[in-house]
BALOBA-1460 file (C-alpha; in Angstrom, 3 decimals):
// residues 338
<rec num="1" residu="m" x="125.691" y="82.602" z="110.469"/>
<rec num="2" residu="l" x="128.226" y="81.407" z="107.928"/>
<rec num="3" residu="p" x="128.318" y="77.521" z="108.811"/>
<rec num="4" residu="s" x="124.329" y="77.909" z="108.210"/>
<rec num="5" residu="f" x="124.616" y="80.405" z="105.569"/>
<rec num="6" residu="r" x="126.888" y="77.832" z="103.461"/>
<rec num="7" residu="m" x="124.718" y="74.477" z="104.270"/>
<rec num="8" residu="k" x="121.853" y="76.829" z="102.934"/>
<rec num="9" residu="r" x="123.858" y="77.103" z="99.743"/>
<rec num="10" residu="e" x="124.579" y="73.441" z="99.584"/>
<rec num="11" residu="f" x="121.211" y="72.480" z="100.152"/>
<rec num="12" residu="n" x="120.142" y="75.198" z="97.343"/>
<rec num="13" residu="a" x="122.616" y="73.210" z="95.098"/>
<rec num="14" residu="l" x="120.845" y="70.121" z="95.932"/>
<rec num="15" residu="l" x="117.896" y="71.436" z="95.216"/>
<rec num="16" residu="f" x="118.667" y="72.552" z="92.583"/>
<rec num="17" residu="a" x="119.893" y="69.148" z="90.921"/>
<rec num="18" residu="v" x="116.596" y="67.369" z="91.836"/>
<rec num="19" residu="l" x="114.625" y="69.904" z="90.272"/>
<rec num="20" residu="l" x="117.262" y="70.154" z="87.219"/>
<rec num="21" residu="f" x="115.958" y="66.137" z="86.794"/>
<rec num="22" residu="v" x="112.617" y="66.566" z="87.263"/>
<rec num="23" residu="g" x="111.973" y="69.691" z="85.150"/>
<rec num="24" residu="i" x="114.105" y="67.609" z="82.418"/>
<rec num="25" residu="g" x="112.295" y="64.473" z="82.871"/>
<rec num="26" residu="y" x="108.918" y="66.124" z="82.510"/>
<rec num="27" residu="v" x="110.198" y="66.989" z="78.820"/>
<rec num="28" residu="n" x="111.770" y="63.862" z="78.161"/>
<rec num="29" residu="p" x="110.176" y="60.773" z="80.963"/>
<rec num="30" residu="v" x="113.192" y="58.435" z="79.501"/>
<rec num="31" residu="f" x="115.442" y="60.682" z="81.574"/>
<rec num="32" residu="l" x="113.628" y="59.329" z="84.733"/>
<rec num="33" residu="t" x="114.363" y="56.314" z="84.650"/>
<rec num="34" residu="v" x="116.545" y="54.553" z="86.868"/>
<rec num="35" residu="q" x="118.564" y="53.116" z="84.261"/>
<rec num="36" residu="n" x="119.841" y="56.608" z="83.002"/>
<rec num="37" residu="i" x="119.946" y="58.154" z="86.524"/>
<rec num="38" residu="a" x="122.643" y="55.763" z="87.297"/>
<rec num="39" residu="l" x="124.589" y="55.784" z="84.169"/>
<rec num="40" residu="t" x="124.425" y="60.235" z="84.697"/>
<rec num="41" residu="l" x="126.112" y="59.592" z="88.023"/>
<rec num="42" residu="q" x="128.427" y="57.315" z="86.547"/>
<rec num="43" residu="g" x="129.209" y="60.030" z="84.184"/>
<rec num="44" residu="s" x="129.494" y="62.657" z="86.771"/>
<rec num="45" residu="v" x="131.901" y="60.602" z="89.094"/>
<rec num="46" residu="m" x="135.353" y="61.525" z="86.494"/>
<rec num="47" residu="y" x="133.922" y="65.401" z="87.536"/>
<rec num="48" residu="i" x="133.336" y="64.917" z="91.092"/>
<rec num="49" residu="f" x="137.170" y="64.046" z="91.354"/>
<rec num="50" residu="l" x="137.926" y="66.951" z="89.822"/>
<rec num="51" residu="a" x="135.979" y="69.524" z="91.911"/>
<rec num="52" residu="v" x="136.872" y="67.537" z="95.207"/>
<rec num="53" residu="g" x="140.330" y="68.701" z="94.302"/>
<rec num="54" residu="m" x="139.699" y="72.172" z="93.014"/>
<rec num="55" residu="t" x="137.819" y="72.945" z="96.296"/>
<rec num="56" residu="f" x="140.952" y="72.484" z="98.123"/>
<rec num="57" residu="v" x="142.647" y="74.937" z="96.210"/>
<rec num="58" residu="i" x="139.817" y="77.246" z="95.771"/>
<rec num="59" residu="l" x="139.087" y="77.394" z="99.627"/>
<rec num="60" residu="t" x="143.049" y="78.855" z="99.931"/>
<rec num="61" residu="g" x="141.981" y="81.437" z="97.535"/>
<rec num="62" residu="d" x="143.813" y="80.293" z="94.555"/>
<rec num="63" residu="i" x="142.476" y="78.715" z="91.138"/>
<rec num="64" residu="d" x="143.723" y="75.634" z="89.292"/>
<rec num="65" residu="v" x="143.634" y="75.669" z="85.490"/>
<rec num="66" residu="s" x="145.882" y="72.649" z="84.841"/>
<rec num="67" residu="v" x="143.380" y="70.117" z="86.173"/>
<rec num="68" residu="g" x="142.416" y="69.244" z="82.801"/>
<rec num="69" residu="a" x="145.826" y="68.698" z="81.511"/>
<rec num="70" residu="v" x="146.520" y="66.853" z="84.578"/>
<rec num="71" residu="l" x="143.978" y="64.619" z="83.825"/>
<rec num="72" residu="g" x="144.817" y="64.080" z="80.105"/>
<rec num="73" residu="m" x="148.485" y="63.576" z="81.028"/>
<rec num="74" residu="s" x="147.435" y="61.082" z="83.783"/>
<rec num="75" residu="a" x="145.115" y="58.777" z="81.885"/>
<rec num="76" residu="a" x="147.990" y="58.918" z="78.712"/>
<rec num="77" residu="v" x="150.502" y="57.550" z="81.584"/>
<rec num="78" residu="a" x="148.075" y="54.987" z="82.691"/>
<rec num="79" residu="a" x="146.946" y="53.958" z="79.437"/>
<rec num="80" residu="t" x="150.018" y="52.987" z="77.976"/>
<rec num="81" residu="l" x="151.440" y="51.187" z="81.300"/>
<rec num="82" residu="v" x="148.266" y="49.119" z="81.488"/>
<rec num="83" residu="r" x="148.494" y="48.668" z="77.458"/>
<rec num="84" residu="d" x="152.315" y="47.148" z="78.083"/>
<rec num="85" residu="g" x="151.192" y="45.131" z="80.710"/>
<rec num="86" residu="y" x="152.395" y="46.308" z="83.918"/>
<rec num="87" residu="p" x="150.571" y="45.817" z="86.870"/>
<rec num="88" residu="l" x="147.565" y="47.516" z="88.395"/>
<rec num="89" residu="w" x="149.725" y="49.105" z="91.606"/>
<rec num="90" residu="a" x="152.150" y="50.773" z="88.799"/>
<rec num="91" residu="v" x="149.465" y="51.870" z="86.552"/>
<rec num="92" residu="v" x="148.008" y="53.838" z="89.346"/>
<rec num="93" residu="g" x="150.780" y="54.893" z="90.961"/>
<rec num="94" residu="g" x="152.182" y="55.982" z="87.968"/>
<rec num="95" residu="a" x="149.090" y="58.341" z="86.773"/>
<rec num="96" residu="l" x="149.327" y="59.772" z="91.037"/>
<rec num="97" residu="l" x="152.742" y="60.417" z="90.813"/>
<rec num="98" residu="v" x="151.976" y="62.712" z="87.152"/>
<rec num="99" residu="g" x="149.037" y="64.534" z="89.543"/>
<rec num="100" residu="g" x="151.123" y="64.797" z="92.643"/>
<rec num="101" residu="g" x="154.546" y="66.126" z="91.302"/>
<rec num="102" residu="t" x="152.102" y="68.523" z="89.104"/>
<rec num="103" residu="g" x="150.689" y="69.728" z="92.396"/>
<rec num="104" residu="l" x="153.763" y="70.337" z="93.818"/>
<rec num="105" residu="l" x="154.869" y="72.014" z="90.923"/>
<rec num="106" residu="n" x="152.017" y="74.356" z="91.122"/>
<rec num="107" residu="g" x="152.405" y="74.899" z="95.149"/>
<rec num="108" residu="v" x="155.855" y="75.646" z="95.026"/>
<rec num="109" residu="g" x="155.227" y="78.360" z="91.969"/>
<rec num="110" residu="v" x="153.076" y="80.016" z="93.595"/>
<rec num="111" residu="t" x="154.090" y="79.873" z="97.150"/>
<rec num="112" residu="f" x="157.850" y="80.521" z="97.242"/>
<rec num="113" residu="l" x="158.513" y="81.753" z="93.505"/>
<rec num="114" residu="r" x="155.380" y="84.472" z="93.910"/>
<rec num="115" residu="i" x="153.894" y="83.429" z="90.780"/>
<rec num="116" residu="p" x="150.088" y="83.604" z="90.975"/>
<rec num="117" residu="a" x="148.244" y="80.640" z="90.617"/>
<rec num="118" residu="i" x="145.835" y="81.922" z="87.424"/>
<rec num="119" residu="v" x="149.767" y="82.163" z="85.691"/>
<rec num="120" residu="m" x="151.485" y="79.512" z="86.996"/>
<rec num="121" residu="t" x="148.976" y="76.834" z="86.862"/>
<rec num="122" residu="l" x="148.072" y="78.129" z="82.592"/>
<rec num="123" residu="g" x="151.933" y="77.799" z="82.237"/>
<rec num="124" residu="t" x="151.501" y="74.297" z="83.751"/>
<rec num="125" residu="m" x="148.628" y="73.373" z="81.528"/>
<rec num="126" residu="g" x="150.449" y="73.998" z="78.653"/>
<rec num="127" residu="i" x="153.573" y="72.566" z="79.650"/>
<rec num="128" residu="l" x="151.377" y="68.978" z="80.322"/>
<rec num="129" residu="r" x="149.908" y="69.461" z="76.927"/>
<rec num="130" residu="g" x="152.945" y="69.222" z="74.921"/>
<rec num="131" residu="a" x="154.444" y="66.707" z="76.888"/>
<rec num="132" residu="m" x="151.260" y="64.511" z="76.740"/>
<rec num="133" residu="f" x="151.467" y="65.110" z="72.690"/>
<rec num="134" residu="i" x="155.449" y="63.972" z="73.179"/>
<rec num="135" residu="y" x="154.485" y="61.086" z="75.082"/>
<rec num="136" residu="t" x="152.130" y="59.590" z="73.011"/>
<rec num="137" residu="d" x="153.995" y="60.812" z="70.056"/>
<rec num="138" residu="g" x="150.806" y="62.279" z="68.953"/>
<rec num="139" residu="k" x="148.578" y="58.912" z="68.618"/>
<rec num="140" residu="w" x="145.543" y="57.582" z="70.732"/>
<rec num="141" residu="v" x="146.573" y="55.264" z="73.139"/>
<rec num="142" residu="e" x="144.538" y="52.230" z="72.277"/>
<rec num="143" residu="n" x="144.098" y="48.329" z="72.706"/>
<rec num="144" residu="l" x="143.784" y="48.352" z="76.620"/>
<rec num="145" residu="p" x="142.989" y="45.277" z="78.362"/>
<rec num="146" residu="d" x="139.193" y="44.163" z="79.034"/>
<rec num="147" residu="f" x="139.720" y="44.065" z="82.617"/>
<rec num="148" residu="f" x="140.412" y="47.797" z="83.204"/>
<rec num="149" residu="k" x="137.732" y="48.887" z="80.505"/>
<rec num="150" residu="q" x="135.262" y="46.663" z="82.379"/>
<rec num="151" residu="a" x="136.270" y="48.111" z="86.166"/>
<rec num="152" residu="c" x="134.040" y="51.015" z="85.386"/>
<rec num="153" residu="q" x="131.139" y="48.509" z="84.747"/>
<rec num="154" residu="i" x="131.271" y="46.736" z="88.209"/>
<rec num="155" residu="c" x="128.967" y="47.191" z="90.785"/>
<rec num="156" residu="v" x="128.828" y="46.811" z="94.930"/>
<rec num="157" residu="c" x="125.188" y="46.198" z="95.972"/>
<rec num="158" residu="g" x="124.059" y="47.148" z="92.800"/>
<rec num="159" residu="i" x="125.719" y="50.184" z="92.830"/>
<rec num="160" residu="n" x="128.578" y="51.552" z="90.702"/>
<rec num="161" residu="l" x="132.038" y="50.598" z="91.921"/>
<rec num="162" residu="f" x="133.625" y="54.221" z="90.707"/>
<rec num="163" residu="v" x="130.453" y="56.245" z="92.394"/>
<rec num="164" residu="l" x="130.760" y="54.383" z="96.023"/>
<rec num="165" residu="v" x="134.739" y="55.522" z="95.478"/>
<rec num="166" residu="a" x="133.816" y="58.896" z="94.865"/>
<rec num="167" residu="v" x="131.114" y="59.194" z="97.447"/>
<rec num="168" residu="a" x="133.256" y="57.558" z="99.951"/>
<rec num="169" residu="l" x="135.646" y="60.545" z="99.274"/>
<rec num="170" residu="v" x="133.672" y="63.236" z="99.527"/>
<rec num="171" residu="l" x="132.717" y="61.873" z="102.672"/>
<rec num="172" residu="l" x="136.052" y="61.496" z="104.290"/>
<rec num="173" residu="m" x="137.126" y="65.218" z="102.643"/>
<rec num="174" residu="q" x="133.733" y="66.562" z="104.337"/>
<rec num="175" residu="i" x="134.526" y="65.588" z="107.711"/>
<rec num="176" residu="y" x="137.927" y="66.066" z="107.628"/>
<rec num="177" residu="l" x="137.690" y="69.723" z="106.088"/>
<rec num="178" residu="s" x="134.468" y="70.259" z="109.014"/>
<rec num="179" residu="t" x="136.428" y="68.792" z="111.871"/>
<rec num="180" residu="a" x="140.194" y="68.042" z="111.718"/>
<rec num="181" residu="r" x="141.867" y="70.942" z="113.263"/>
<rec num="182" residu="r" x="144.283" y="71.264" z="109.921"/>
<rec num="183" residu="g" x="141.203" y="70.739" z="108.057"/>
<rec num="184" residu="k" x="139.835" y="73.766" z="108.952"/>
<rec num="185" residu="y" x="143.127" y="75.512" z="108.013"/>
<rec num="186" residu="f" x="142.430" y="75.735" z="104.491"/>
<rec num="187" residu="a" x="139.422" y="77.626" z="104.745"/>
<rec num="188" residu="a" x="140.996" y="80.160" z="107.050"/>
<rec num="189" residu="v" x="144.219" y="80.752" z="104.657"/>
<rec num="190" residu="g" x="141.052" y="81.693" z="101.958"/>
<rec num="191" residu="d" x="139.701" y="83.900" z="104.478"/>
<rec num="192" residu="n" x="141.637" y="86.030" z="106.143"/>
<rec num="193" residu="l" x="145.116" y="85.055" z="104.989"/>
<rec num="194" residu="d" x="147.662" y="87.801" z="107.408"/>
<rec num="195" residu="g" x="145.030" y="86.593" z="110.118"/>
<rec num="196" residu="a" x="146.284" y="83.150" z="109.347"/>
<rec num="197" residu="v" x="149.816" y="83.690" z="109.345"/>
<rec num="198" residu="l" x="149.483" y="85.812" z="112.780"/>
<rec num="199" residu="v" x="147.589" y="83.068" z="114.709"/>
<rec num="200" residu="g" x="150.425" y="80.553" z="113.414"/>
<rec num="201" residu="v" x="148.684" y="78.445" z="110.632"/>
<rec num="202" residu="p" x="151.542" y="77.312" z="108.184"/>
<rec num="203" residu="v" x="149.816" y="78.987" z="105.223"/>
<rec num="204" residu="v" x="152.914" y="77.992" z="102.540"/>
<rec num="205" residu="r" x="152.699" y="74.124" z="103.735"/>
<rec num="206" residu="i" x="148.166" y="74.271" z="103.576"/>
<rec num="207" residu="r" x="148.643" y="76.259" z="100.138"/>
<rec num="208" residu="i" x="151.431" y="73.684" z="98.436"/>
<rec num="209" residu="a" x="149.075" y="70.838" z="99.809"/>
<rec num="210" residu="a" x="146.066" y="72.335" z="98.644"/>
<rec num="211" residu="f" x="147.703" y="72.066" z="94.981"/>
<rec num="212" residu="i" x="148.735" y="68.869" z="95.570"/>
<rec num="213" residu="i" x="145.480" y="67.196" z="96.601"/>
<rec num="214" residu="s" x="144.074" y="68.779" z="93.514"/>
<rec num="215" residu="g" x="146.536" y="67.161" z="91.335"/>
<rec num="216" residu="l" x="146.162" y="63.530" z="93.048"/>
<rec num="217" residu="c" x="142.291" y="63.971" z="92.377"/>
<rec num="218" residu="s" x="142.794" y="65.057" z="89.178"/>
<rec num="219" residu="a" x="144.736" y="61.476" z="88.653"/>
<rec num="220" residu="l" x="141.941" y="59.448" z="89.837"/>
<rec num="221" residu="a" x="139.769" y="61.471" z="87.339"/>
<rec num="222" residu="g" x="142.251" y="60.734" z="84.678"/>
<rec num="223" residu="l" x="141.799" y="56.891" z="85.719"/>
<rec num="224" residu="v" x="138.087" y="56.998" z="85.751"/>
<rec num="225" residu="y" x="138.523" y="58.661" z="82.233"/>
<rec num="226" residu="t" x="140.950" y="56.104" z="80.512"/>
<rec num="227" residu="s" x="138.330" y="53.392" z="82.143"/>
<rec num="228" residu="q" x="134.985" y="54.588" z="81.036"/>
<rec num="229" residu="i" x="136.447" y="55.878" z="77.425"/>
<rec num="230" residu="g" x="138.434" y="52.952" z="76.721"/>
<rec num="231" residu="f" x="141.059" y="54.941" z="74.899"/>
<rec num="232" residu="v" x="143.203" y="58.213" z="75.298"/>
<rec num="233" residu="g" x="142.978" y="60.875" z="72.630"/>
<rec num="234" residu="n" x="145.072" y="63.589" z="72.083"/>
<rec num="235" residu="v" x="142.495" y="66.274" z="73.967"/>
<rec num="236" residu="a" x="141.675" y="64.173" z="76.642"/>
<rec num="237" residu="g" x="140.336" y="66.521" z="79.592"/>
<rec num="238" residu="n" x="140.103" y="69.714" z="77.242"/>
<rec num="239" residu="g" x="137.743" y="72.019" z="78.953"/>
<rec num="240" residu="t" x="137.444" y="69.988" z="81.872"/>
<rec num="241" residu="e" x="138.807" y="72.490" z="84.242"/>
<rec num="242" residu="m" x="136.006" y="75.024" z="83.065"/>
<rec num="243" residu="t" x="133.475" y="72.490" z="84.128"/>
<rec num="244" residu="a" x="135.081" y="71.644" z="87.761"/>
<rec num="245" residu="i" x="135.302" y="75.224" z="88.632"/>
<rec num="246" residu="a" x="131.809" y="75.700" z="87.265"/>
<rec num="247" residu="a" x="130.920" y="72.780" z="89.510"/>
<rec num="248" residu="c" x="132.397" y="74.486" z="92.748"/>
<rec num="249" residu="v" x="131.236" y="78.005" z="92.397"/>
<rec num="250" residu="i" x="127.157" y="75.762" z="91.653"/>
<rec num="251" residu="g" x="127.787" y="74.065" z="94.820"/>
<rec num="252" residu="g" x="128.390" y="77.147" z="96.665"/>
<rec num="253" residu="v" x="132.624" y="77.489" z="97.239"/>
<rec num="254" residu="s" x="133.065" y="81.298" z="97.203"/>
<rec num="255" residu="l" x="136.332" y="81.901" z="94.351"/>
<rec num="256" residu="a" x="137.030" y="84.634" z="97.100"/>
<rec num="257" residu="g" x="138.096" y="81.799" z="98.870"/>
<rec num="258" residu="g" x="137.651" y="80.744" z="102.620"/>
<rec num="259" residu="t" x="133.443" y="79.482" z="102.152"/>
<rec num="260" residu="g" x="132.410" y="76.060" z="100.591"/>
<rec num="261" residu="s" x="132.608" y="72.348" z="101.212"/>
<rec num="262" residu="v" x="133.166" y="69.498" z="98.833"/>
<rec num="263" residu="a" x="129.642" y="68.216" z="99.457"/>
<rec num="264" residu="g" x="128.521" y="71.240" z="97.754"/>
<rec num="265" residu="a" x="131.005" y="70.654" z="94.946"/>
<rec num="266" residu="l" x="129.936" y="66.839" z="94.746"/>
<rec num="267" residu="f" x="125.879" y="68.679" z="94.103"/>
<rec num="268" residu="g" x="127.696" y="71.177" z="91.509"/>
<rec num="269" residu="a" x="129.540" y="68.061" z="89.479"/>
<rec num="270" residu="v" x="126.288" y="66.162" z="89.100"/>
<rec num="271" residu="i" x="124.547" y="69.245" z="88.364"/>
<rec num="272" residu="m" x="127.130" y="70.091" z="85.121"/>
<rec num="273" residu="n" x="127.275" y="66.551" z="84.377"/>
<rec num="274" residu="t" x="123.172" y="66.517" z="84.042"/>
<rec num="275" residu="i" x="123.166" y="69.559" z="82.039"/>
<rec num="276" residu="n" x="125.491" y="67.892" z="79.184"/>
<rec num="277" residu="s" x="123.338" y="64.365" z="79.687"/>
<rec num="278" residu="a" x="120.226" y="66.798" z="79.211"/>
<rec num="279" residu="l" x="121.328" y="68.492" z="76.175"/>
<rec num="280" residu="v" x="121.554" y="64.833" z="74.307"/>
<rec num="281" residu="f" x="118.023" y="64.095" z="75.502"/>
<rec num="282" residu="l" x="116.437" y="67.845" z="74.274"/>
<rec num="283" residu="k" x="118.341" y="67.185" z="71.030"/>
<rec num="284" residu="v" x="119.907" y="70.105" z="71.570"/>
<rec num="285" residu="p" x="123.612" y="70.416" z="69.363"/>
<rec num="286" residu="a" x="126.216" y="69.308" z="71.028"/>
<rec num="287" residu="y" x="128.535" y="72.657" z="70.209"/>
<rec num="288" residu="w" x="125.746" y="74.522" z="72.791"/>
<rec num="289" residu="n" x="127.427" y="72.381" z="75.741"/>
<rec num="290" residu="n" x="130.589" y="74.725" z="75.931"/>
<rec num="291" residu="t" x="128.098" y="78.079" z="75.588"/>
<rec num="292" residu="i" x="125.712" y="76.730" z="78.287"/>
<rec num="293" residu="s" x="128.336" y="75.976" z="80.402"/>
<rec num="294" residu="g" x="130.352" y="79.459" z="80.222"/>
<rec num="295" residu="l" x="127.056" y="81.142" z="80.966"/>
<rec num="296" residu="l" x="125.908" y="79.137" z="84.159"/>
<rec num="297" residu="l" x="129.895" y="80.119" z="85.099"/>
<rec num="298" residu="l" x="129.348" y="83.375" z="84.437"/>
<rec num="299" residu="t" x="125.848" y="83.804" z="86.333"/>
<rec num="300" residu="m" x="126.959" y="82.100" z="89.086"/>
<rec num="301" residu="v" x="130.336" y="83.741" z="89.338"/>
<rec num="302" residu="l" x="128.102" y="87.033" z="89.242"/>
<rec num="303" residu="a" x="125.376" y="86.157" z="92.080"/>
<rec num="304" residu="d" x="128.519" y="84.996" z="94.280"/>
<rec num="305" residu="s" x="130.223" y="88.232" z="93.647"/>
<rec num="306" residu="l" x="126.922" y="90.181" z="94.726"/>
<rec num="307" residu="l" x="125.910" y="87.674" z="97.473"/>
<rec num="308" residu="h" x="129.433" y="88.481" z="99.056"/>
<rec num="309" residu="r" x="128.993" y="92.185" z="98.529"/>
<rec num="310" residu="y" x="125.906" y="92.506" z="100.360"/>
<rec num="311" residu="l" x="127.488" y="90.121" z="102.887"/>
<rec num="312" residu="e" x="130.297" y="92.764" z="103.700"/>
<rec num="313" residu="e" x="127.647" y="95.518" z="103.633"/>
<rec num="314" residu="k" x="125.457" y="93.918" z="106.364"/>
<rec num="315" residu="a" x="128.602" y="93.124" z="108.343"/>
<rec num="316" residu="r" x="129.962" y="96.771" z="107.955"/>
<rec num="317" residu="r" x="126.417" y="97.950" z="109.150"/>
<rec num="318" residu="k" x="126.115" y="95.675" z="112.092"/>
<rec num="319" residu="r" x="129.424" y="96.391" z="113.052"/>
<rec num="320" residu="l" x="128.823" y="100.389" z="112.878"/>
<rec num="321" residu="n" x="125.240" y="99.754" z="115.299"/>
<rec num="322" residu="a" x="126.880" y="97.602" z="118.321"/>
<rec num="323" residu="r" x="129.636" y="100.891" z="118.482"/>
<rec num="324" residu="f" x="126.539" y="103.374" z="118.028"/>
<rec num="325" residu="a" x="125.183" y="101.186" z="120.768"/>
<rec num="326" residu="r" x="127.968" y="100.824" z="122.780"/>
<rec num="327" residu="a" x="128.472" y="104.799" z="122.479"/>
<rec num="328" residu="a" x="124.980" y="105.298" z="123.189"/>
<rec num="329" residu="e" x="125.510" y="103.332" z="126.743"/>
<rec num="330" residu="r" x="128.581" y="105.544" z="127.599"/>
<rec num="331" residu="r" x="126.761" y="108.509" z="127.197"/>
<rec num="332" residu="a" x="123.961" y="107.320" z="129.362"/>
<rec num="333" residu="c" x="126.105" y="106.102" z="132.435"/>
<rec num="334" residu="d" x="128.019" y="109.413" z="132.258"/>
<rec num="335" residu="d" x="124.686" y="111.374" z="132.229"/>
<rec num="336" residu="a" x="123.375" y="109.244" z="135.533"/>
<rec num="337" residu="r" x="126.480" y="110.208" z="136.981"/>
<rec num="338" residu="a" x="126.542" y="113.628" z="136.586"/>
C-alpha cells in the first residue's frame, strides 16, 4: 500500500504543478509561452538541488536548516576562486568541499554528540553566515569571468544544460533510493529507527551520509546560483532552506521520515519556483513571497500530519480486525471439537 500511496502523492504534486501553470496562464497567457516555461524550469534548478539533498535528510527523520547558509558560503568560495583565475575543477572542488565538510560536521554532531538536528543545523547556519561575512570582508563578490556567467545559458538539444544535469541527478538518486539496498536504508532509518538497528542497518553511517549528501547538493546549488546571478551578495541563500523544506513536503516527503522520493521533491521545487514567478506575472508585491511560501508550508505540514494520523488509525483498525478474526476462528475450531 505504501509504494502506491507514495506514487499517488507524487502524481498529485505533478498534477498540482500542471494545474498551477494552466491557472496562471489563464490569467496571463504570456506565462504559458515556451520561453517563460523554459525560464521557470531554469530558475527551479537551484531549488531542485536543495530539495534533493533535503529529501535524504528528511527520509532519515532529521532536518537540515543550514542548506541556505551552505549555498551562500559555497557560492562565495566558488565566486572568489573563479574571479581569481583558478581552474574550473578547483572552483567546483572548493564549493563541494565546503558543502561536504559542513554535512559531515552536521552528521557527526547529530549522531555522535546527540545534538538534535534542528539545533545542530541552526548552529551551523549561524557559523557559516558569520564565516561568509568574514571571508568576503562584507563585500559582494563581483567581476566574474564571462565563461562562468554564461554557463547557465548553455543548451544541449535545445534544453538548458543545468536543467539536464538536475533531471539526471534526480533520476540517478531515485533509482538509488528505490532499487539499491543501501538506498532503501535511508527510508528504513526514518520509518523505524529501533527496527533498523535490530536488523543490522548501519544507522549512524546512513544518517551522516544523508547530511553529507545534503551539503554536497547545497554546494551544487551554490554553483548554479553563482552562474545564474553573476555575483554573490552577503545574503546569498537566505530563506532558501524554507523553500527546500516546502518543496519536499509538497512533493510527498513526510517530515516524520520514512516516506518520500526525490522525484516528488523535484515537482515540489518546480511548484515553489512557479509560485514565485507567478507572483511577478500577477503583479503581486515581492514582499508577499515569504508569506505565501510560509502559509503553503504550514498547510502542507498540517495536511501531512492529518494524513499520517489517518493512516496510523487505519492500520491500527486493520490489525485489530485481524486479531478478532483469528480469535473467532479459534473459537469456531474449539466449538467444532467439542
